[in-house]
C-alpha positions in Angstrom: -63.1 34.6 -16.2 -64.6 36.8 -13.3 -63.1 40.3 -13.0 -66.1 41.2 -10.7 -64.8 38.7 -8.0 -61.3 39.4 -7.9 -61.7 43.0 -8.2 -64.0 42.8 -4.7 -61.8 40.5 -3.3 -58.9 43.1 -3.8 -61.2 45.9 -2.0 -62.2 43.5 0.5 -58.6 42.6 1.4 -57.8 46.6 1.6 -60.8 47.7 4.2 -60.1 44.4 6.3 -62.7 42.2 5.4 -62.1 38.4 4.9 -61.9 36.8 1.5 -61.8 33.2 0.4 -59.6 31.9 -2.8 -59.3 28.5 -4.3 -62.0 26.1 -6.1 -63.4 22.8 -5.5 -62.5 20.8 -2.3 -59.2 23.5 -1.9 -60.5 26.6 -0.6 -58.6 28.9 2.1 -60.7 31.9 3.9 -58.3 34.9 5.0 -57.9 37.7 6.7 -55.5 39.9 5.9 -53.4 41.3 9.2 -52.4 44.6 7.9 -56.0 45.9 7.2 -57.8 44.0 9.9 -57.8 44.7 13.7 -58.8 42.7 16.6 -62.2 43.2 16.7 -62.4 41.8 13.0 -60.2 39.0 13.9 -62.7 38.0 16.5 -65.7 37.9 14.1 -63.4 36.0 11.6 -62.3 33.5 14.3 -64.3 33.3 17.2 -62.7 30.2 18.6 -59.5 31.2 18.0 -58.3 28.7 15.6 -56.9 30.7 12.6 -53.3 29.6 11.6 -50.9 32.6 10.4 -50.0 32.8 6.7 -46.7 34.2 5.8 -43.8 34.6 3.2 -40.9 32.2 3.7 -38.4 35.1 3.6 -40.3 36.5 6.6 -40.5 32.7 8.3 -36.6 32.3 7.6 -36.1 35.3 9.6 -38.2 33.2 12.3 -36.1 30.3 12.2 -39.3 28.4 10.7 -38.9 28.3 6.7 -37.4 24.6 5.7 -34.8 24.7 2.9 -36.9 24.3 -0.1 -39.5 27.0 1.1 -36.5 29.2 1.9 -35.0 29.1 -1.3 -38.3 31.2 -2.7 -39.2 34.1 -0.6 -42.3 33.8 -2.6 -43.7 30.6 -1.1 -46.1 30.3 1.9 -45.5 29.0 5.2 -48.0 28.4 7.9 -47.7 29.2 11.6 -49.5 27.2 14.3 -52.2 29.0 16.2 -50.9 29.2 20.0 -53.6 30.4 22.7 -50.9 33.9 22.9 -51.0 34.2 19.5 -53.4 37.3 19.1 -53.9 40.1 16.9 -50.8 42.2 18.2 -48.6 39.2 17.8 -49.5 38.4 14.5 -48.9 42.2 13.4 -45.5 41.7 14.8 -45.1 38.7 13.0 -46.2 40.1 9.6 -43.9 43.5 9.8 -40.0 42.8 10.3 -39.5 46.5 10.3 -41.3 46.2 13.8 -38.6 43.8 14.9 -36.8 46.2 17.2 -39.4 47.6 19.1 -41.8 44.2 19.4 -39.7 41.7 21.2 -41.2 38.4 19.7 -43.1 35.9 22.1 -42.5 32.1 21.0 -41.9 29.2 20.1 -43.5 29.6 16.5 -44.3 26.5 14.9 -44.8 25.6 11.3 -47.5 23.5 10.3 -48.7 21.7 7.1 -49.6 24.1 4.2 -51.8 22.0 2.5 -52.5 22.9 -1.0 -48.8 25.2 -1.3 -49.9 26.7 -4.8 -53.4 28.1 -3.4 -51.2 29.3 -0.1 -48.6 30.9 -2.5 -51.5 32.6 -4.7 -53.1 33.5 -1.3 -49.7 35.6 -0.8 -49.3 37.0 -4.6 -53.0 38.1 -3.9 -51.7 40.4 -1.3 -49.1 42.1 -2.9 -51.3 42.6 -5.9 -53.2 44.7 -3.3 -50.5 46.8 -2.0 -50.6 44.7 1.3 -47.6 42.3 3.5 -48.1 39.1 2.7 -49.6 37.8 6.0 -53.0 36.3 6.9 -54.6 34.8 9.6 -56.0 31.7 7.5 -58.9 28.8 7.9 -60.1 26.3 5.7 -63.2 26.8 3.4 -65.4 29.8 2.9 -68.0 31.1 0.6 -67.7 32.6 -2.7 -64.0 31.9 -3.1 -62.1 33.7 -5.8 -59.9 31.1 -7.9 -56.5 31.1 -8.6 -57.3 31.6 -12.3 -59.4 34.7 -12.0 -56.3 36.0 -9.8 -54.0 35.6 -12.7 -55.9 36.7 -15.4 -57.1 39.8 -13.3 -53.7 41.7 -13.8 -52.5 40.4 -17.2 -50.8 43.1 -19.1 -52.3 41.3 -22.2 -55.4 43.1 -21.4 -53.9 46.8 -21.0 -55.1 49.3 -23.4 -54.6 52.9 -24.9 -56.8 55.2 -23.5 -56.2 58.5 -24.8 -53.8 60.9 -26.0 -52.8 64.5 -26.1 -50.0 67.1 -26.5 -48.0 67.7 -23.6 -45.1 70.3 -24.1 -42.3 69.3 -21.7 -39.1 71.4 -20.7 -37.2 68.4 -22.7 -39.2 68.8 -26.0 -42.1 71.4 -26.7 -43.5 69.0 -29.1 -44.1 65.8 -26.8 -46.8 63.9 -26.7 -48.2 61.8 -23.7 -50.3 58.7 -24.1 -52.5 57.1 -21.4 -52.9 53.3 -20.7 -55.4 51.7 -18.4 -55.7 48.1 -17.3 -59.1 46.0 -17.7 -58.8 45.6 -13.8 -59.5 49.1 -13.3 -55.8 49.5 -11.6 -53.0 51.6 -11.8 -52.6 53.7 -15.2 -49.6 53.9 -17.2 -48.6 56.9 -19.5 -45.7 57.1 -22.2 -44.2 60.5 -23.3 -43.2 60.4 -26.5 -40.6 62.9 -27.6 -39.7 63.7 -31.4 -41.0 62.3 -34.5 -40.6 58.9 -35.6 -37.6 58.6 -38.3 -37.7 55.1 -39.5 -34.9 54.3 -36.6 -35.7 52.0 -33.5 -36.7 54.5 -30.8 -34.5 54.9 -27.8 -36.7 53.8 -24.9 -36.7 54.2 -21.1 -38.8 52.0 -19.0 -38.9 54.3 -15.7 -40.8 52.8 -12.5 -42.7 55.2 -10.6 -40.9 56.9 -7.4 -42.6 59.4 -5.6 -39.8 59.9 -3.5 -37.3 60.2 -5.9 -39.0 61.5 -9.0 -41.4 64.4 -6.9 -39.5 64.8 -3.4 -35.9 64.8 -4.7 -34.9 61.7 -2.4 -31.0 61.3 -1.9 -31.5 57.4 -1.1 -32.0 56.5 -4.7 -31.2 57.8 -8.3 -34.5 57.6 -9.9 -35.0 61.8 -10.2 -32.1 62.2 -12.0 -32.5 58.9 -14.0 -35.8 60.2 -15.0 -34.5 64.0 -16.0 -31.3 62.5 -17.6 -33.6 59.9 -19.8 -35.7 62.7 -21.0 -32.3 64.4 -22.0 -31.0 61.5 -23.3 -34.1 60.8 -25.5 -34.5 64.4 -26.8 -30.9 64.2 -27.7 -31.3 61.2 -30.0 -34.2 62.6 -32.0 -37.2 60.6 -31.0 -37.9 58.1 -28.3 -40.4 57.2 -25.6 -40.4 57.3 -21.8 -42.5 54.6 -20.5 -43.8 56.0 -16.9 -44.6 52.1 -15.3 -46.8 52.7 -12.4 -45.0 50.3 -9.7 -43.7 51.7 -7.2 -40.8 50.6 -5.0 -39.7 47.7 -7.7 -43.5 46.9 -7.5 -44.4 46.4 -3.9 -46.4 50.0 -3.6 -45.1 53.1 -1.6 -46.3 52.1 1.8 -44.3 48.6 1.4 -41.5 50.9 -0.2 -41.4 53.1 3.0 -41.4 49.8 5.7 -38.0 48.8 3.3 -36.6 52.2 4.2 -37.1 51.3 7.7 -35.3 48.0 7.5 -32.3 49.7 5.7 -32.2 52.3 8.4 -31.4 49.2 10.8 -28.5 48.0 8.3 -30.5 46.1 5.7 -29.6 46.9 1.9 -32.7 47.1 -0.8 -32.4 43.3 -1.7 -32.7 41.9 2.0 -35.3 44.7 3.2 -37.6 43.5 0.4 -37.0 39.7 1.0 -37.2 40.4 4.3 -40.9 42.2 4.2 -41.9 39.0 2.0 -41.7 40.0 -1.6 -39.1 39.2 -4.4 -36.4 41.1 -4.9 -38.0 42.8 -7.9 -41.5 42.7 -8.0 -41.8 44.9 -11.1 -43.7 43.1 -14.2 -41.7 44.6 -17.6 -44.3 42.6 -19.5 -46.6 45.8 -19.1 -44.2 47.8 -20.9 -44.1 45.2 -23.5 -48.0 45.9 -24.1 -47.7 49.7 -24.2 -45.0 49.2 -27.0 -46.8 47.2 -28.9 -50.0 49.3 -28.5 -47.5 51.8 -29.7 -46.6 50.3 -32.9 -43.0 49.6 -31.9 -41.8 46.2 -31.8 -37.8 47.0 -31.8 -36.1 49.5 -29.6 -33.1 51.0 -28.1 -32.9 50.3 -24.5 -31.7 53.1 -22.2 -30.9 51.2 -19.2 -28.0 49.3 -16.9 -30.9 46.5 -16.1 -30.2 43.4 -17.9 -33.4 41.7 -16.7 -35.1 44.3 -18.4 -34.0 43.7 -21.8 -34.6 39.8 -21.0 -38.0 40.4 -20.2 -38.6 42.8 -23.4 -37.2 40.4 -25.6 -39.2 37.3 -24.0 -42.6 39.5 -24.5 -41.8 39.9 -28.2 -40.1 43.2 -28.3 -36.5 43.2 -29.9 -34.1 45.4 -28.1 -31.3 46.0 -30.7 -29.0 48.1 -28.5 -28.9 48.4 -24.9 -27.8 52.0 -24.0 -26.1 52.7 -20.7 -27.5 55.1 -18.7 -25.1 56.4 -15.7 -25.7 58.6 -12.9 -23.5 59.8 -10.1 -23.8 58.5 -6.7 -24.2 60.7 -3.5 -23.0 59.8 0.1 -26.6 58.4 0.6 -27.3 56.2 -2.3 -23.9 54.8 -2.6 -24.5 51.8 -0.8 -27.9 51.4 -2.8 -26.3 51.7 -6.2 -23.6 49.1 -4.8 -26.2 47.0 -4.2 -27.9 47.3 -7.5 -24.4 46.4 -8.9 -23.4 43.5 -6.9 -26.7 42.1 -6.1 -29.2 42.4 -9.1 -26.7 42.3 -12.1 -26.9 46.1 -13.0 -24.3 47.4 -15.1 -23.4 50.6 -13.5 
């Protein structure tokens, strides 16, 4: 396993520098469209041969994904390069939030992806970096990162407990905060322990970071009220744990979440907004939460959630959910559609 190669590649993507992934004869050289510019594209591809690699969800909106690809928004689709497919056109192709402002040229033509698993891995790597899953792509390249290194780089099993300290909070003055860091040096997750273990499974809330809701008081979601309500619920139960997971925007990151907001303003619900951007409906990894609970010595929990997927993922990771505790919030005029989408399309039991 080579952590350095994966870390350097993520840093390079974020800076608009080219990377290569693959092994043996199957190697792709990639330039992330979101962070590059026309000059970097010219240096990467002076002959204008590089195709464009997009998600199937985005290609479907361009009528370019076949039935199999379109069934999984994470699949990669390769768009053949045309003389007029310049950097500005590729930028418009990669970001559907720009569709109303940028009439697209065409026609576009899908071409053979080649190694589908490798191309899909490339898009997943962009998501790990918090970028839109869209690249200029050529065959071959020096010092490629292997798919195995990419998968291992963010393995939740490598999460470690870093430190802990007393943190008086409004819900419980005797609370303790515990910080966790991944071996990849990426996002740091925290647990807030309220009360003392009493021999019973703790009430546990998995709360994904939401800057707009938790800090700024956004009315578009129910995250802020959920956070405060969870703290009160846990404190009232005697003891429990709030896991604050750094998985903003259901795992797509803050910038992409704001892109999804733009699509919602155009009439798309949260599910369609995420998939049109090329992401899965929910890109969070709740194995992180299971690892945190393991490190805290908790194998059985009462889970405060309306989301059956959280129950299922914790149990798959070895945490026994002895009870699902409903977590109900009151809707407002700005989040009624959002809550209805969670109920009707993602199975939340509101």
